[in-house]
Structure formats: structure tokens, C-alpha cells
C-alpha positions as CSV (number, residue, x, y, z in Angstrom):
1,M,6.1,-12.5,-3.4
2,T,5.5,-12.0,-7.1
3,E,3.4,-9.3,-8.8
4,A,0.6,-11.8,-9.0
5,Q,0.8,-12.3,-5.2
6,M,0.8,-8.5,-4.5
7,L,-2.8,-7.8,-3.4
8,K,-4.8,-5.8,-5.9
9,L,-7.3,-3.7,-3.9
10,D,-10.5,-2.1,-5.1
11,D,-13.9,-0.9,-3.9
12,E,-15.0,-4.5,-3.4
13,N,-12.2,-6.0,-1.3
14,F,-10.6,-2.9,0.4
15,D,-12.4,-3.0,3.8
16,E,-12.1,-6.8,4.1
17,T,-8.4,-6.8,3.3
18,T,-7.4,-3.9,5.5
19,G,-9.8,-4.9,8.3
20,S,-7.5,-7.2,10.2
21,G,-3.8,-7.3,10.8
22,V,-1.3,-4.9,9.4
23,T,-1.7,-3.9,5.7
24,L,0.4,-1.5,3.7
25,V,-1.6,0.0,0.8
26,D,0.1,1.8,-2.1
27,F,-2.3,4.3,-3.6
28,Y,-1.0,4.7,-7.1
29,A,-1.9,5.6,-10.7
30,D,-0.8,3.9,-14.0
31,W,0.2,7.3,-15.4
32,C,2.5,8.1,-12.4
33,G,6.2,7.6,-13.1
34,P,7.3,7.4,-9.4
35,C,4.5,4.9,-8.8
36,R,6.0,2.6,-11.5
37,M,9.4,3.0,-10.0
38,L,8.0,2.1,-6.5
39,A,6.4,-1.2,-7.7
40,P,9.5,-3.4,-7.6
41,V,10.5,-1.9,-4.3
42,L,7.1,-2.8,-2.8
43,E,7.4,-6.3,-4.3
44,Q,10.7,-6.7,-2.3
45,V,9.1,-5.3,0.8
46,A,6.2,-7.8,0.5
47,T,8.8,-10.6,0.1
48,D,10.8,-9.5,3.1
49,L,7.6,-9.1,5.3
50,G,6.3,-12.6,4.3
51,T,3.2,-13.3,6.4
52,K,3.9,-10.6,9.0
53,A,1.9,-8.0,7.0
54,K,0.0,-7.7,3.8
55,V,1.0,-5.4,1.0
56,G,-1.5,-4.2,-1.6
57,K,-2.0,-1.7,-4.4
58,L,-5.1,0.5,-5.0
59,D,-5.5,2.3,-8.3
60,I,-6.8,5.8,-7.5
61,D,-8.3,6.2,-10.9
62,K,-10.5,3.1,-10.5
63,S,-11.3,3.6,-6.8
64,H,-12.0,7.4,-6.5
65,K,-14.2,7.0,-3.4
66,I,-11.6,5.2,-1.3
67,A,-8.8,7.6,-2.4
68,G,-11.1,10.5,-1.5
69,N,-12.0,9.0,1.9
70,F,-8.4,8.9,2.9
71,Q,-7.7,12.3,1.3
72,V,-5.0,11.0,-1.0
73,T,-4.0,14.0,-3.0
74,S,-0.7,12.9,-4.5
75,V,0.7,9.6,-5.6
76,P,2.4,7.4,-4.6
77,T,1.0,7.5,-1.1
78,M,1.5,4.5,1.1
79,I,-1.0,4.2,4.0
80,L,-0.4,1.7,6.8
81,F,-3.5,0.2,8.3
82,K,-3.8,-1.8,11.5
83,D,-7.1,-3.6,12.0
84,G,-8.9,-1.3,9.6
85,K,-7.6,2.0,11.0
86,E,-5.0,4.2,9.4
87,V,-1.9,4.4,11.7
88,N,0.6,6.2,9.5
89,R,1.4,7.2,5.9
90,L,4.4,7.9,3.6
91,V,4.2,10.1,0.5
92,G,6.6,9.8,-2.4
93,L,9.1,7.3,-3.7
94,R,11.0,5.6,-0.9
95,E,13.6,2.9,-0.5
96,A,12.8,-0.6,0.6
97,K,14.6,-0.3,3.9
98,E,12.7,2.8,4.9
99,I,9.3,1.2,4.0
100,L,10.2,-2.0,5.9
101,E,11.0,0.0,9.0
102,F,7.8,2.0,8.6
103,V,5.7,-1.3,8.5
104,T,7.5,-3.2,11.2
105,A,7.0,-0.3,13.6
106,A,3.3,-1.2,13.6
107,L,3.7,-4.9,14.1
């Protein structure tokens, strides 16, 4: 999955995207160094997951309301959704293997 295929989430498509199946959402900010370091890791995770789960990114500076609704206070924060409900979260920079295990536990 390339960067173009990584889902870009915002106020308009968040509920629809996370509403069915398993979706990993990276809450990030452009000014966040660890967030930039996490981007290629998440691209690898998305490739490894294929069609088993969706992987998307949500810019907290552009979607304040959603970030606030999920009480995201530090970035990067990865929240795992299953059928629209939060099932787990990871905070901080992580390795691909750990993120894959985190997501596959919910499948």
C-alpha cells in the first residue's frame, strides 16, 4: 500500500471509514517528529495487513473535534476501531511488528 492508498481521514469520512470492520487510525500532526518517523512504519503495516484491516491517518490540527472526542492528548496515538467502537490504543512511536500484533488481535 502506498502513501496514496493510506486512508486520509477527516471530519467528513471518519465515521463511515471506522464504522465497519477493523480500522487502525493514526492520530498525528505535521509538526510531530515521531509522527513523521511512524509514517513509513504504518505504510508497511498497511501493506502487511492487505484487506484484513484498514489503516488511516487523521490530522489532529484539522480535525480537532474528533481528536477531542477520543481524548487524544499526545501524538502519535493509534486507536484501533472495530465496527465503529474503540477497542484499544497505542501511544508513541512503535515498531511494525508490535503494531501488526496489536491490530491482528482484534481481527
